[in-house]
C-alpha positions in Angstrom: -4.0 -46.3 -98.5 -4.5 -43.0 -97.0 -2.2 -42.0 -94.3 -3.3 -39.8 -91.5 -0.7 -37.5 -89.9 -0.5 -37.4 -86.1 -2.0 -34.3 -84.6 0.7 -32.0 -83.3 0.7 -31.1 -79.6 0.6 -27.4 -78.9 3.9 -25.9 -77.8 4.3 -24.2 -74.5 5.1 -20.6 -74.9 8.4 -19.5 -73.3 6.5 -16.7 -71.6 4.3 -19.1 -69.7 5.5 -20.5 -66.3 6.8 -24.0 -66.6 4.7 -25.2 -63.6 1.0 -24.5 -63.4 -1.5 -25.6 -60.7 -4.7 -27.4 -61.6 -6.7 -24.2 -61.0 -4.4 -22.3 -63.2 -2.7 -20.1 -60.5 1.0 -19.5 -60.5 3.2 -20.3 -57.5 3.8 -16.5 -56.9 0.0 -15.9 -56.5 -0.3 -18.9 -54.2 2.6 -17.7 -52.1 1.1 -14.3 -51.7 -2.3 -15.8 -50.8 -0.5 -18.0 -48.2 1.2 -15.0 -46.6 -2.1 -13.2 -46.3 -3.6 -16.2 -44.5 -0.7 -16.3 -42.1 -1.1 -12.6 -41.3 -4.9 -13.1 -40.7 -4.2 -16.1 -38.5 -1.6 -14.1 -36.5 -3.9 -11.2 -35.8 -6.8 -13.5 -35.0 -4.6 -15.2 -32.4 -3.6 -11.9 -30.9 -7.2 -10.7 -30.6 -8.1 -14.0 -28.9 -5.4 -13.6 -26.3 -6.4 -10.0 -25.7 -10.1 -11.0 -25.2 -9.0 -13.8 -22.9 -7.1 -11.4 -20.6 -10.0 -8.9 -20.7 -12.5 -11.6 -19.6 -10.1 -12.8 -16.9 -9.7 -9.2 -15.7 -13.4 -8.6 -15.5 -13.9 -11.8 -13.5 -11.2 -10.7 -11.1 -12.9 -7.5 -10.2 -15.5 -7.8 -7.6 -18.2 -5.1 -7.6 -19.1 -3.5 -4.3 -22.4 -4.4 -2.9 -25.1 -1.8 -3.7 -26.3 0.5 -0.9 -29.9 0.0 0.1 -32.3 2.7 -0.7 -32.9 5.1 2.2 -29.5 4.4 3.8 -27.7 7.3 5.4 -24.0 7.8 5.2 -22.3 8.3 8.6 -19.2 10.5 8.6 -16.9 9.6 11.5 -15.3 12.7 13.0 -11.5 13.2 12.5 -11.2 10.4 9.9 -9.3 12.6 7.4 -5.7 12.2 6.5 -4.7 15.2 8.6 -5.7 13.2 11.7 -3.5 10.2 10.8 0.1 9.6 11.9 2.7 10.8 9.5 6.4 11.2 9.2 6.4 13.9 11.9 3.6 13.2 14.3 2.0 10.3 16.1 -1.8 10.7 16.1 -4.8 8.9 17.5 -8.6 9.5 17.5 -11.0 8.0 20.0 -14.4 8.6 21.6 -16.1 8.4 25.0 -19.7 7.9 26.0 -21.3 9.0 29.3 -24.5 10.6 30.7 -22.1 13.3 31.9 -20.3 15.6 29.5 -17.1 16.0 31.4 -16.9 12.2 32.0 -17.4 11.5 28.3 -14.4 13.8 27.6 -12.2 12.1 30.2 -13.1 8.7 28.7 -12.4 9.9 25.2 -9.0 11.4 26.2 -8.0 8.3 28.1 -8.8 6.1 25.2 -6.9 8.3 22.8 -3.8 8.3 25.0 -4.0 4.6 25.4 -4.1 4.1 21.6 -1.4 6.7 21.0 0.9 5.1 23.7 0.4 1.7 22.1 1.3 3.1 18.6 4.4 4.8 19.9 5.6 1.7 21.8 5.1 -0.5 18.8 7.0 1.9 16.6 9.9 2.4 19.1 10.2 -1.4 19.5 10.8 -1.7 15.7 13.2 1.2 15.8 15.2 -0.3 18.7 15.4 -3.6 17.0 16.6 -2.2 13.8 19.1 0.2 15.5 20.7 -2.5 17.7 21.0 -4.9 14.7 22.9 -2.3 12.8 25.5 -1.8 15.5 28.0 -4.0 17.3 26.8 -4.0 20.8 27.9 -6.3 23.7 24.9 -8.2 25.1 22.5 -6.8 22.5 19.5 -8.4 24.1 20.1 -6.7 27.4 20.8 -3.4 25.8 17.6 -3.6 23.7 15.6 -4.5 26.8 17.0 -1.6 28.8 16.4 0.8 25.8 12.8 -0.2 25.5 12.3 0.2 29.3 13.6 3.8 29.0 11.4 4.4 26.0 8.3 3.3 27.8 9.1 5.7 30.7 9.5 8.6 28.3 6.3 7.8 26.4 4.3 7.6 29.7 5.7 10.9 30.7 5.0 12.6 27.4 1.4 11.2 27.2 0.6 13.7 30.0 1.4 16.5 27.5 -0.3 15.3 24.3 -1.7 18.0 22.1 -5.5 18.0 21.4 -6.0 18.8 17.8 -9.8 18.2 17.5 -12.9 17.8 19.7 -16.5 17.2 18.8 -19.4 16.4 21.1 -22.8 14.9 20.3 -25.9 14.7 22.5 -27.7 11.4 22.1 -31.5 10.9 22.1 -31.2 9.3 25.5 -29.7 12.4 27.0 -26.2 11.1 27.1 -23.0 12.4 25.4 -20.6 11.1 22.8 -17.3 12.9 22.8 -14.8 12.5 20.0 -11.2 13.7 20.4 -8.0 13.6 18.3 -4.6 13.9 19.8 -1.0 14.0 18.6 2.6 13.8 19.8 5.6 15.3 18.0 8.3 13.0 16.9 10.9 15.7 17.6 9.7 16.2 21.1 9.9 12.5 21.8 13.4 12.3 20.4 14.6 15.2 22.4 13.4 13.6 25.6 15.0 10.3 24.6 18.4 11.9 23.9 18.3 13.7 27.3 17.3 10.6 29.3 19.7 8.2 27.5 22.6 10.6 27.9 22.2 10.2 31.7 22.4 6.5 31.6 26.0 5.3 31.6 25.2 1.9 30.0 23.0 3.2 27.2 25.0 6.2 26.2 28.1 4.1 25.5 26.5 2.6 22.4 24.0 5.4 21.6 24.7 7.3 18.3 22.1 10.1 18.1 22.6 10.6 14.3 22.2 6.9 13.5 19.2 6.5 15.8 17.5 9.5 14.3 18.1 8.1 10.8 16.5 4.7 11.8 13.6 6.6 13.6 12.9 8.7 10.5 12.8 5.7 8.2 10.3 4.0 10.5 8.1 7.1 10.7 8.0 7.4 6.9 6.1 4.1 6.8 3.0 6.0 8.1 2.9 8.0 4.9 2.1 4.8 2.9 -0.8 3.7 5.2 
């Protein structure tokens, strides 16, 4: 009887990796390909986040309404920065209307002084509050009230000597006049008058430190620079 020998299985070469995938790729190749996929996924995520913020930013910005064709820009006199209050000067701009030129000027000047006085009074109230809170003063409320009273008296007096820094007049189609005026008051002049007046008041001068008050005043005035 003829005997058939069993077919020998091919031996695995020592140079071949012991483990092979079904597609014939080695683990090293698969690991490299996996790393590339992770890098691509990472950058895709980053780009998606960037695009999301860009879209959100665009939605947050509101475009200004378009100007109608034929519209005319109106330039308001004395609207520049040099006519605004700063660290050294209180300033105000106002207008007055009247069929009479001199009356229009009086109205404009009165309006400007009223606005300037209100601005100074508000500022001085803040200065007084800050100053009294930084010092140990008996009956602080009474002192602050007395201080503000003296300040108002000084401001009212100084408003008679405001400096006019700009004037413009326009004649209307109806024959009337519109008068624009810009005025200012020096911070140093106001402080000088305050120091003089307070030094004559026995109650106020006891707790009045000119250096400290000037420091608080200067800090409050600097706020105008950021407006």
